[in-house]
LOVEXMAR-473079 format. One record per residue (C-alpha): residue number from 1; residue in three letters; y, x, z. Coordinates in steps of 0.05 Angstrom, whole numbers, padded with zeros to 5 digits, always signed. Each point is the difference from the previous one (the first is absolute). Layout:
N
[r NUM,ALA,[Y,X,Z]] ...
//
This chain:
400
[r 1,UNK,[+03142,+00037,+03320]] [r 2,UNK,[-00036,-00061,-00028]] [r 3,UNK,[+00015,-00038,+00064]] [r 4,UNK,[+00074,+00017,-00006]] [r 5,UNK,[+00003,-00020,-00073]] [r 6,UNK,[-00037,-00065,+00016]] [r 7,UNK,[+00051,-00016,+00054]] [r 8,UNK,[+00057,+00013,-00049]] [r 9,UNK,[-00031,-00048,-00050]] [r 10,UNK,[-00010,-00052,+00055]] [r 11,UNK,[+00075,+00002,+00014]] [r 12,UNK,[+00013,-00011,-00074]] [r 13,UNK,[-00050,-00056,-00012]] [r 14,UNK,[+00046,-00060,+00008]] [r 15,UNK,[+00048,+00031,-00050]] [r 16,UNK,[-00057,+00017,-00047]] [r 17,UNK,[-00027,-00071,+00000]] [r 18,UNK,[+00069,-00026,-00019]] [r 19,UNK,[+00008,+00054,-00052]] [r 20,UNK,[-00066,-00018,-00032]] [r 21,UNK,[+00017,-00074,+00000]] [r 22,UNK,[+00065,+00016,-00036]] [r 23,UNK,[-00037,+00039,-00053]] [r 24,UNK,[-00050,-00057,-00006]] [r 25,UNK,[+00056,-00050,-00012]] [r 26,UNK,[+00030,+00044,-00053]] [r 27,UNK,[-00056,+00029,-00043]] [r 28,UNK,[+00016,+00041,-00061]] [r 29,UNK,[-00048,+00018,-00058]] [r 30,UNK,[-00016,+00069,-00026]] [r 31,UNK,[+00060,+00044,-00018]] [r 32,UNK,[+00048,-00054,+00026]] [r 33,UNK,[-00005,+00017,+00074]] [r 34,UNK,[+00076,+00009,+00006]] [r 35,UNK,[+00012,-00040,+00064]] [r 36,UNK,[-00064,+00027,+00032]] [r 37,UNK,[+00021,+00071,-00014]] [r 38,UNK,[+00070,-00013,+00028]] [r 39,UNK,[-00022,-00031,+00066]] [r 40,UNK,[-00051,+00056,+00011]] [r 41,UNK,[+00051,+00053,-00017]] [r 42,UNK,[+00053,-00032,+00045]] [r 43,UNK,[-00045,-00001,+00060]] [r 44,UNK,[-00024,+00072,-00009]] [r 45,UNK,[+00070,+00026,-00014]] [r 46,UNK,[+00023,-00033,+00064]] [r 47,UNK,[-00055,+00040,+00035]] [r 48,UNK,[+00029,+00064,-00027]] [r 49,UNK,[-00045,+00014,-00059]] [r 50,UNK,[+00025,+00025,-00067]] [r 51,UNK,[-00035,-00037,-00056]] [r 52,UNK,[-00011,+00014,-00074]] [r 53,UNK,[-00014,-00050,-00055]] [r 54,UNK,[-00067,+00000,-00036]] [r 55,UNK,[+00024,-00039,-00061]] [r 56,UNK,[+00045,-00060,-00006]] [r 57,UNK,[-00039,-00025,+00060]] [r 58,UNK,[-00039,+00034,+00055]] [r 59,UNK,[+00022,+00055,+00048]] [r 60,UNK,[-00029,+00059,+00037]] [r 61,UNK,[+00022,+00044,+00058]] [r 62,UNK,[-00023,+00063,+00036]] [r 63,UNK,[-00003,+00014,+00074]] [r 64,UNK,[-00031,+00049,+00047]] [r 65,UNK,[-00009,+00075,-00011]] [r 66,UNK,[+00034,+00031,-00059]] [r 67,UNK,[-00051,+00057,-00005]] [r 68,UNK,[-00061,-00037,+00024]] [r 69,UNK,[-00072,+00018,+00013]] [r 70,UNK,[-00020,-00065,-00035]] [r 71,UNK,[+00038,-00047,-00045]] [r 72,UNK,[-00020,-00073,+00005]] [r 73,UNK,[+00018,-00059,-00044]] [r 74,UNK,[+00002,-00072,+00023]] [r 75,UNK,[+00005,-00051,-00056]] [r 76,UNK,[+00012,-00076,-00001]] [r 77,UNK,[+00008,-00046,-00060]] [r 78,UNK,[+00056,-00051,-00003]] [r 79,UNK,[-00009,-00048,-00059]] [r 80,UNK,[-00023,-00073,+00000]] [r 81,UNK,[-00043,-00039,-00048]] [r 82,UNK,[+00019,-00050,-00054]] [r 83,UNK,[-00031,-00061,+00032]] [r 84,UNK,[+00023,-00059,+00042]] [r 85,UNK,[-00011,-00001,+00075]] [r 86,UNK,[-00027,-00063,+00033]] [r 87,UNK,[-00012,+00022,+00072]] [r 88,UNK,[+00049,-00049,+00032]] [r 89,UNK,[+00027,+00056,+00044]] [r 90,UNK,[+00072,-00007,+00024]] [r 91,UNK,[+00014,+00068,-00031]] [r 92,UNK,[-00036,-00014,-00066]] [r 93,UNK,[+00028,+00028,-00064]] [r 94,UNK,[+00066,-00028,-00023]] [r 95,UNK,[-00012,+00024,-00071]] [r 96,UNK,[-00042,-00046,-00041]] [r 97,UNK,[-00054,+00037,-00038]] [r 98,UNK,[+00005,+00063,+00043]] [r 99,UNK,[-00038,+00013,+00065]] [r 100,UNK,[-00025,+00055,+00046]] [r 101,UNK,[-00072,-00021,-00011]] [r 102,UNK,[-00028,+00071,+00006]] [r 103,UNK,[+00031,+00020,+00066]] [r 104,UNK,[+00050,+00051,-00026]] [r 105,UNK,[+00052,-00028,+00047]] [r 106,UNK,[-00046,+00019,+00057]] [r 107,UNK,[-00011,+00070,-00029]] [r 108,UNK,[+00074,+00012,-00008]] [r 109,UNK,[+00017,-00025,+00069]] [r 110,UNK,[-00056,+00040,+00033]] [r 111,UNK,[+00025,+00064,-00033]] [r 112,UNK,[+00072,-00017,+00020]] [r 113,UNK,[-00023,-00007,+00073]] [r 114,UNK,[-00039,+00065,-00003]] [r 115,UNK,[+00059,+00036,-00030]] [r 116,UNK,[+00046,-00024,+00055]] [r 117,UNK,[-00051,+00021,+00053]] [r 118,UNK,[-00007,+00069,-00033]] [r 119,UNK,[+00076,+00008,-00002]] [r 120,UNK,[+00000,-00010,+00075]] [r 121,UNK,[-00054,+00054,+00005]] [r 122,UNK,[+00027,+00048,-00051]] [r 123,UNK,[+00004,+00057,+00050]] [r 124,UNK,[-00075,-00008,+00012]] [r 125,UNK,[-00012,+00003,-00076]] [r 126,UNK,[+00041,+00064,-00004]] [r 127,UNK,[-00034,+00031,+00060]] [r 128,UNK,[-00068,-00015,-00030]] [r 129,UNK,[+00019,+00027,-00068]] [r 130,UNK,[-00008,-00066,-00037]] [r 131,UNK,[+00042,-00021,-00059]] [r 132,UNK,[-00002,-00074,-00020]] [r 133,UNK,[+00022,-00034,-00064]] [r 134,UNK,[+00004,-00076,+00003]] [r 135,UNK,[-00005,-00033,-00068]] [r 136,UNK,[+00021,-00073,-00010]] [r 137,UNK,[-00029,-00009,-00070]] [r 138,UNK,[+00017,-00053,-00051]] [r 139,UNK,[-00044,-00035,-00051]] [r 140,UNK,[-00072,+00007,+00026]] [r 141,UNK,[-00018,-00064,-00036]] [r 142,UNK,[+00019,+00027,-00069]] [r 143,UNK,[-00040,+00045,-00046]] [r 144,UNK,[-00005,+00060,+00007]] [r 145,UNK,[+00039,-00012,+00064]] [r 146,UNK,[+00061,+00027,+00036]] [r 147,UNK,[-00043,+00053,+00033]] [r 148,UNK,[-00006,+00033,-00069]] [r 149,UNK,[+00076,+00008,+00000]] [r 150,UNK,[-00003,+00030,+00070]] [r 151,UNK,[-00053,+00049,-00025]] [r 152,UNK,[+00036,+00017,-00065]] [r 153,UNK,[+00065,+00014,+00038]] [r 154,UNK,[-00035,+00051,+00043]] [r 155,UNK,[+00012,-00038,+00064]] [r 156,UNK,[-00070,+00015,+00027]] [r 157,UNK,[-00007,+00071,-00028]] [r 158,UNK,[+00014,+00033,+00068]] [r 159,UNK,[-00042,-00048,+00040]] [r 160,UNK,[-00069,+00021,+00024]] [r 161,UNK,[-00024,-00069,+00021]] [r 162,UNK,[+00025,-00072,-00012]] [r 163,UNK,[-00016,-00065,+00036]] [r 164,UNK,[+00007,-00074,-00016]] [r 165,UNK,[-00023,-00066,+00029]] [r 166,UNK,[-00019,-00065,-00034]] [r 167,UNK,[-00007,-00068,+00030]] [r 168,UNK,[-00071,-00026,+00006]] [r 169,UNK,[-00002,-00075,+00013]] [r 170,UNK,[-00076,+00001,+00008]] [r 171,UNK,[+00006,+00047,+00060]] [r 172,UNK,[+00024,-00022,+00069]] [r 173,UNK,[+00067,+00025,+00024]] [r 174,UNK,[-00011,+00060,+00045]] [r 175,UNK,[-00054,+00028,-00046]] [r 176,UNK,[+00010,+00057,-00050]] [r 177,UNK,[-00048,+00011,-00058]] [r 178,UNK,[-00013,+00071,-00025]] [r 179,UNK,[-00049,+00037,-00044]] [r 180,UNK,[-00008,+00068,-00033]] [r 181,UNK,[-00002,-00001,-00076]] [r 182,UNK,[+00022,-00054,-00048]] [r 183,UNK,[+00031,-00060,+00035]] [r 184,UNK,[+00033,-00033,-00060]] [r 185,UNK,[-00016,+00003,-00074]] [r 186,UNK,[+00033,+00022,-00064]] [r 187,UNK,[+00030,-00060,-00036]] [r 188,UNK,[+00015,-00001,-00074]] [r 189,UNK,[+00020,-00054,-00050]] [r 190,UNK,[-00046,-00011,-00059]] [r 191,UNK,[+00016,-00043,-00061]] [r 192,UNK,[-00043,-00007,-00061]] [r 193,UNK,[+00033,-00034,-00060]] [r 194,UNK,[-00042,-00021,-00060]] [r 195,UNK,[+00023,-00019,-00069]] [r 196,UNK,[-00038,-00024,-00062]] [r 197,UNK,[-00006,-00056,-00052]] [r 198,UNK,[-00003,-00068,+00032]] [r 199,UNK,[-00019,-00065,-00031]] [r 200,UNK,[-00038,-00066,+00008]] [r 201,UNK,[-00050,-00006,+00056]] [r 202,UNK,[-00049,-00030,-00049]] [r 203,UNK,[-00004,+00065,-00038]] [r 204,UNK,[+00000,+00058,+00051]] [r 205,UNK,[-00040,+00042,-00050]] [r 206,UNK,[+00062,+00001,-00045]] [r 207,UNK,[+00044,+00026,+00058]] [r 208,UNK,[-00006,+00057,+00049]] [r 209,UNK,[-00008,-00051,+00056]] [r 210,UNK,[+00049,+00033,+00046]] [r 211,UNK,[-00011,-00049,+00057]] [r 212,UNK,[-00073,+00017,+00004]] [r 213,UNK,[+00016,+00075,-00004]] [r 214,UNK,[+00050,-00010,+00056]] [r 215,UNK,[-00053,-00032,+00043]] [r 216,UNK,[-00046,+00060,-00012]] [r 217,UNK,[+00056,+00046,+00023]] [r 218,UNK,[+00007,-00040,+00064]] [r 219,UNK,[-00074,+00002,+00016]] [r 220,UNK,[-00027,+00063,-00033]] [r 221,UNK,[+00055,+00050,+00016]] [r 222,UNK,[-00007,-00006,+00076]] [r 223,UNK,[-00076,+00001,-00008]] [r 224,UNK,[+00001,+00062,-00043]] [r 225,UNK,[+00046,+00036,+00049]] [r 226,UNK,[-00048,-00015,+00057]] [r 227,UNK,[-00054,+00038,-00039]] [r 228,UNK,[+00044,+00058,-00022]] [r 229,UNK,[+00034,+00015,+00066]] [r 230,UNK,[-00031,+00024,+00065]] [r 231,UNK,[-00003,-00062,+00046]] [r 232,UNK,[+00025,+00044,+00057]] [r 233,UNK,[+00068,+00001,-00033]] [r 234,UNK,[+00008,-00073,+00019]] [r 235,UNK,[+00026,-00016,-00070]] [r 236,UNK,[+00016,-00074,-00011]] [r 237,UNK,[+00031,-00031,-00063]] [r 238,UNK,[+00022,-00073,+00010]] [r 239,UNK,[+00039,-00043,-00048]] [r 240,UNK,[+00058,-00041,+00025]] [r 241,UNK,[+00025,-00031,-00065]] [r 242,UNK,[-00026,-00020,-00069]] [r 243,UNK,[+00043,-00026,-00057]] [r 244,UNK,[-00027,-00022,-00068]] [r 245,UNK,[+00015,-00059,-00044]] [r 246,UNK,[+00012,-00070,+00025]] [r 247,UNK,[-00031,-00047,-00051]] [r 248,UNK,[-00074,-00021,+00005]] [r 249,UNK,[-00016,+00007,-00074]] [r 250,UNK,[+00039,+00064,-00017]] [r 251,UNK,[-00025,+00071,+00011]] [r 252,UNK,[+00063,+00040,+00016]] [r 253,UNK,[+00019,+00065,-00032]] [r 254,UNK,[+00021,+00034,+00065]] [r 255,UNK,[-00014,-00002,+00074]] [r 256,UNK,[-00003,+00043,+00062]] [r 257,UNK,[-00030,+00008,+00068]] [r 258,UNK,[+00035,+00035,+00057]] [r 259,UNK,[-00023,+00022,+00068]] [r 260,UNK,[-00007,+00058,+00049]] [r 261,UNK,[-00046,+00060,+00005]] [r 262,UNK,[-00011,+00026,+00071]] [r 263,UNK,[-00040,+00057,+00028]] [r 264,UNK,[-00007,+00042,+00063]] [r 265,UNK,[-00011,+00068,-00033]] [r 266,UNK,[+00062,+00039,-00020]] [r 267,UNK,[-00036,+00047,-00048]] [r 268,UNK,[-00033,-00058,-00037]] [r 269,UNK,[+00066,-00036,-00003]] [r 270,UNK,[+00035,+00058,-00032]] [r 271,UNK,[-00052,+00004,-00056]] [r 272,UNK,[-00015,-00073,-00014]] [r 273,UNK,[+00048,-00011,-00059]] [r 274,UNK,[-00044,+00029,-00056]] [r 275,UNK,[-00061,-00038,+00025]] [r 276,UNK,[+00039,-00065,-00002]] [r 277,UNK,[+00020,+00012,-00072]] [r 278,UNK,[-00071,+00018,-00021]] [r 279,UNK,[-00030,-00062,+00032]] [r 280,UNK,[+00052,-00048,-00028]] [r 281,UNK,[-00012,+00025,-00070]] [r 282,UNK,[-00076,-00006,+00010]] [r 283,UNK,[+00004,-00071,+00027]] [r 284,UNK,[+00042,-00028,-00057]] [r 285,UNK,[-00031,+00040,-00057]] [r 286,UNK,[-00051,-00054,-00021]] [r 287,UNK,[+00055,-00053,-00011]] [r 288,UNK,[+00047,+00037,-00046]] [r 289,UNK,[+00062,-00012,+00042]] [r 290,UNK,[+00054,+00051,+00014]] [r 291,UNK,[+00007,+00019,+00073]] [r 292,UNK,[+00061,+00028,+00036]] [r 293,UNK,[-00011,+00026,+00070]] [r 294,UNK,[+00059,+00006,+00048]] [r 295,UNK,[-00021,+00038,+00062]] [r 296,UNK,[+00057,+00010,+00050]] [r 297,UNK,[-00019,+00046,+00058]] [r 298,UNK,[+00029,-00027,+00064]] [r 299,UNK,[-00014,+00037,+00065]] [r 300,UNK,[-00056,+00046,+00023]] [r 301,UNK,[-00043,-00016,+00061]] [r 302,UNK,[+00026,+00015,+00070]] [r 303,UNK,[-00047,+00053,+00028]] [r 304,UNK,[+00007,+00010,+00075]] [r 305,UNK,[-00013,+00072,+00021]] [r 306,UNK,[-00035,+00022,+00063]] [r 307,UNK,[+00063,+00028,+00030]] [r 308,UNK,[+00038,-00065,-00014]] [r 309,UNK,[-00057,-00041,+00030]] [r 310,UNK,[-00003,+00044,+00062]] [r 311,UNK,[+00075,-00002,+00012]] [r 312,UNK,[+00004,-00077,-00005]] [r 313,UNK,[-00063,-00009,+00042]] [r 314,UNK,[+00029,+00044,+00055]] [r 315,UNK,[+00067,-00037,-00004]] [r 316,UNK,[-00033,-00069,+00004]] [r 317,UNK,[-00044,+00021,+00058]] [r 318,UNK,[+00061,+00027,+00036]] [r 319,UNK,[+00035,-00067,+00007]] [r 320,UNK,[-00054,-00052,-00014]] [r 321,UNK,[-00064,+00033,+00023]] [r 322,UNK,[-00061,+00024,-00039]] [r 323,UNK,[-00027,-00071,-00009]] [r 324,UNK,[+00060,-00018,-00044]] [r 325,UNK,[-00023,+00046,-00057]] [r 326,UNK,[-00050,-00032,-00047]] [r 327,UNK,[-00029,+00016,-00068]] [r 328,UNK,[+00043,-00024,-00059]] [r 329,UNK,[-00035,-00030,-00059]] [r 330,UNK,[+00013,+00028,-00069]] [r 331,UNK,[+00044,-00045,-00042]] [r 332,UNK,[+00005,-00005,-00075]] [r 333,UNK,[+00073,-00018,+00008]] [r 334,UNK,[+00051,+00051,-00024]] [r 335,UNK,[+00052,+00035,+00044]] [r 336,UNK,[+00051,+00048,-00029]] [r 337,UNK,[+00000,+00042,+00064]] [r 338,UNK,[-00057,+00033,-00037]] [r 339,UNK,[+00051,+00041,-00040]] [r 340,UNK,[+00025,+00032,+00064]] [r 341,UNK,[-00068,+00023,+00024]] [r 342,UNK,[-00034,+00013,-00067]] [r 343,UNK,[+00001,+00076,+00011]] [r 344,UNK,[+00023,+00000,+00073]] [r 345,UNK,[-00025,-00015,+00069]] [r 346,UNK,[+00012,-00069,+00027]] [r 347,UNK,[-00026,-00068,+00019]] [r 348,UNK,[+00013,-00074,-00006]] [r 349,UNK,[-00016,-00043,+00061]] [r 350,UNK,[-00018,-00074,+00000]] [r 351,UNK,[+00046,-00035,+00050]] [r 352,UNK,[-00031,-00062,+00031]] [r 353,UNK,[+00046,-00061,-00006]] [r 354,UNK,[-00045,-00059,+00017]] [r 355,UNK,[+00010,-00037,+00065]] [r 356,UNK,[-00067,+00005,+00038]] [r 357,UNK,[-00036,-00066,-00008]] [r 358,UNK,[+00051,-00023,-00051]] [r 359,UNK,[-00008,-00014,-00074]] [r 360,UNK,[-00015,+00055,-00050]] [r 361,UNK,[+00053,+00005,-00054]] [r 362,UNK,[+00000,+00042,-00062]] [r 363,UNK,[+00050,+00046,-00034]] [r 364,UNK,[+00038,-00021,-00062]] [r 365,UNK,[-00002,-00073,+00021]] [r 366,UNK,[+00059,-00044,+00017]] [r 367,UNK,[-00030,-00020,+00067]] [r 368,UNK,[-00006,+00070,+00030]] [r 369,UNK,[+00019,+00000,+00073]] [r 370,UNK,[+00003,+00064,+00041]] [r 371,UNK,[-00007,+00007,+00075]] [r 372,UNK,[+00066,+00034,+00017]] [r 373,UNK,[-00032,+00044,+00053]] [r 374,UNK,[-00023,+00042,-00059]] [r 375,UNK,[+00071,+00025,-00011]] [r 376,UNK,[+00002,+00039,+00065]] [r 377,UNK,[-00071,+00025,-00009]] [r 378,UNK,[+00018,+00026,-00070]] [r 379,UNK,[+00063,+00033,+00027]] [r 380,UNK,[-00040,+00035,+00055]] [r 381,UNK,[-00051,+00025,-00051]] [r 382,UNK,[+00053,+00027,-00047]] [r 383,UNK,[+00038,+00033,+00058]] [r 384,UNK,[-00061,+00033,+00030]] [r 385,UNK,[-00030,+00025,-00065]] [r 386,UNK,[+00044,+00063,-00007]] [r 387,UNK,[-00020,+00024,+00069]] [r 388,UNK,[-00074,-00014,-00010]] [r 389,UNK,[+00002,+00032,-00069]] [r 390,UNK,[+00022,+00064,+00034]] [r 391,UNK,[-00052,-00008,+00055]] [r 392,UNK,[-00057,-00009,-00049]] [r 393,UNK,[+00023,+00051,-00051]] [r 394,UNK,[-00035,+00060,+00030]] [r 395,UNK,[-00067,-00036,+00008]] [r 396,UNK,[-00003,-00027,-00071]] [r 397,UNK,[-00007,+00041,-00064]] [r 398,UNK,[+00046,-00024,-00056]] [r 399,UNK,[-00035,-00043,-00052]] [r 400,UNK,[+00036,+00030,-00060]] 
//
């Protein structure tokens, strides 16, 4: 079956490359993926699928068995980032300040190709007792993410296992990175705002020296957390912005620092809020300032289950060979696919996009270039996963 699906994707590859280039030229940010949704829906409708909307943007569709042995979800994200592309590609973004610099155009196109291949093999899905839901999700780059909407609307309730891929520009095209356990981290926003009596820098003892207190928050809060949390959680608090005053000889009466808190342990993430409050209060107590903590939970970690890992490993081996599967590093980046597998079987695969021997790019940069052979490989992986999920089901005990 994997050979037949691979052949179907091969026939589609020229179309898929052009489809991805069209998406790349016309990127749309979170919750504004109107055109992207339309072109995906038009192509799948032409193939005979009946689609449903997720929200104002995003669509999903079902195919295969109506009373299946196993129900499988395949998810791709569609949104672009608010940054300017400077790759020089002939199909570079036409929209200044918006670019597909995280590879979501590749994810979307790969799932489109897989869906078209599965439509052509729908009798095989029915005969095997496999039901498939394809989910073209909006707004992965927002907090808490479009996947939370998918979850809250019950669109994965009936699914036993869900799969996704993510471009990995540090891995050669033709390689797939996998691991069991956390593969991405929880990602929250943390802001600490201080207020107090300001004054002249010659007399800090007559003020509450808010700037000094803010500096202590920046250095002491991450340090205190490193001693109050198990290091195996992978917790990391990093500041991205600081704002206070603007005049050399005036101590301001307000200021704030803002950053992200990331960790690999879902249980620790769910209980970190009270600890943050306690430590902020303790750090600023000697300086007499008032502290306001704003902790905005973002997404949980993506935790790959054994069944998900086994299914994607078998799929990759089927069309690329065993040497194509390699260990994926844990990342402290956030990925809202985590909502879909938080209490469910599933796995996220790292899809190699670097041209062998070529330069290494990075995600979320305006110079990201993807080897387009990754599109067909992603499509084959998505298309094969439902069949290998069924094949590995009996040999793997559920994780939940």
